[in-house]
C-alpha positions in Angstrom: 42.0 30.2 103.3 45.2 30.9 105.5 47.4 29.5 102.5 46.0 31.6 99.9 45.8 34.8 101.8 50.1 34.1 102.3 50.1 33.2 98.7 48.7 36.3 97.5 50.5 38.3 100.0 53.8 36.8 98.5 52.6 37.4 94.9 52.0 41.4 95.7 55.4 41.4 97.6 57.2 39.8 94.7 55.6 42.3 92.2 56.8 45.2 94.4 60.1 43.6 94.6 59.9 43.1 91.1 58.8 46.9 90.2 61.6 48.5 92.4 64.3 46.2 90.5 62.8 46.9 87.3 62.9 50.8 88.1 66.3 52.6 86.7 68.7 54.7 88.5 71.0 57.9 87.5 73.6 59.2 89.3 75.5 62.9 88.9 78.4 64.1 90.8 77.2 67.4 92.8 80.3 70.1 92.8 81.3 71.7 96.3 83.5 74.4 96.4 85.0 77.5 98.2 87.6 80.0 98.5 89.6 81.4 101.2 90.9 85.0 100.4 94.3 85.5 101.7 93.3 88.3 104.3 94.9 89.9 107.4 94.2 92.4 110.1 96.5 94.7 112.2 95.8 96.0 115.4 98.6 97.8 118.0 98.9 98.7 121.4 100.7 102.4 122.4 104.8 102.5 123.1 104.3 104.9 126.5 107.5 106.2 127.5 106.4 108.5 130.5 108.1 111.4 131.8 111.4 112.4 130.3 113.8 113.6 132.2 117.0 113.7 130.5 118.2 109.9 130.7 117.3 107.1 128.1 114.0 105.5 128.4 113.0 102.4 127.1 109.6 101.0 126.2 107.7 98.8 124.4 104.4 98.5 122.4 102.9 95.8 120.2 101.6 95.0 116.7 99.5 92.4 116.3 98.4 90.3 112.8 96.0 88.0 112.4 96.4 86.3 108.8 94.4 83.4 107.0 97.0 80.4 107.5 99.9 80.6 105.0 99.6 84.0 104.1 103.1 85.6 103.9 103.2 89.2 105.5 105.4 92.6 106.3 104.6 94.8 109.0 106.2 98.2 108.5 105.8 101.3 110.5 106.2 104.7 109.2 108.0 108.0 110.1 105.3 109.2 112.1 103.5 112.9 111.7 106.0 115.1 112.9 107.9 117.4 110.0 111.2 116.3 108.9 110.7 112.6 110.7 112.1 109.5 109.3 111.8 105.9 110.0 115.2 106.1 111.6 114.7 109.1 113.1 111.3 109.9 114.6 110.3 112.6 116.6 107.0 113.4 118.8 106.2 117.0 119.1 104.4 119.1 121.6 103.6 122.3 119.0 106.8 123.4 117.7 109.1 121.5 120.2 110.5 118.3 119.0 111.7 115.4 121.2 113.5 112.3 119.1 112.8 108.7 119.6 113.3 105.1 118.0 111.6 102.1 117.1 113.3 98.8 117.1 112.1 95.2 116.1 114.7 93.7 118.2 115.2 94.0 122.3 118.7 94.8 121.5 117.5 98.0 120.3 119.9 97.3 117.0 117.6 96.8 114.0 115.6 99.8 113.0 111.7 99.0 112.5 110.8 101.2 109.2 108.4 100.3 106.5 110.7 99.1 103.1 110.1 95.5 102.5 112.6 93.5 102.9 115.0 95.9 104.3 113.2 97.0 107.9 110.2 95.5 107.9 109.0 92.5 110.0 108.2 89.5 108.0 106.2 86.5 109.4 103.4 83.7 108.0 99.9 83.7 108.8 98.6 80.8 111.6 94.9 81.9 111.5 95.8 83.4 115.0 97.3 86.7 116.4 100.8 87.0 116.3 101.9 89.9 118.6 105.1 91.2 117.6 107.0 93.6 120.3 107.8 97.0 119.3 110.7 98.1 121.4 111.0 101.7 121.5 113.9 103.9 122.9 114.2 107.6 123.9 117.6 108.7 124.1 118.9 110.8 126.7 119.8 114.2 126.0 118.3 117.9 127.0 115.1 118.3 127.9 113.0 120.3 125.8 109.9 123.0 126.5 107.4 121.7 129.1 104.1 120.2 127.2 102.7 116.7 126.1 104.9 115.4 123.4 102.9 112.6 121.1 103.4 110.8 117.4 101.1 108.8 115.3 103.3 105.9 113.5 101.2 104.2 111.2 101.8 100.4 111.1 100.7 98.5 107.8 100.6 95.0 107.2 101.2 94.4 103.4 100.2 90.6 102.5 
């Protein structure tokens, strides 16, 4: 009886294998895709000169760029908000009073930082991480203007 049972189990198993072996199969490729846009963000920290008494003051601030890896970018700084200011002759104001200052892209204060790509902006390539650029500011020695709190806002723009 045991022999008969073993033979029956073997026949059933063989029939199952035969059934699986005779089943067909078809395959198809499953496409996988995505895209990563060339994007950047920008943030700033202020250039704070402190109190002016007529002597030259140098101070730094920063612009931080964060771009997708491989994205080329340029950071420009505009003239600011004072009437008559240019990127080479910026001015802080307090009411109608003005106090001139300059912004540079180098520690030697010799390369003006403006907003014309290829001329006076700072260029780079994204790494996927924050890249901090130092802004070197200079308030030149000169006559002390009327008392007041002098300020300006310069827009930093990243072009990519």
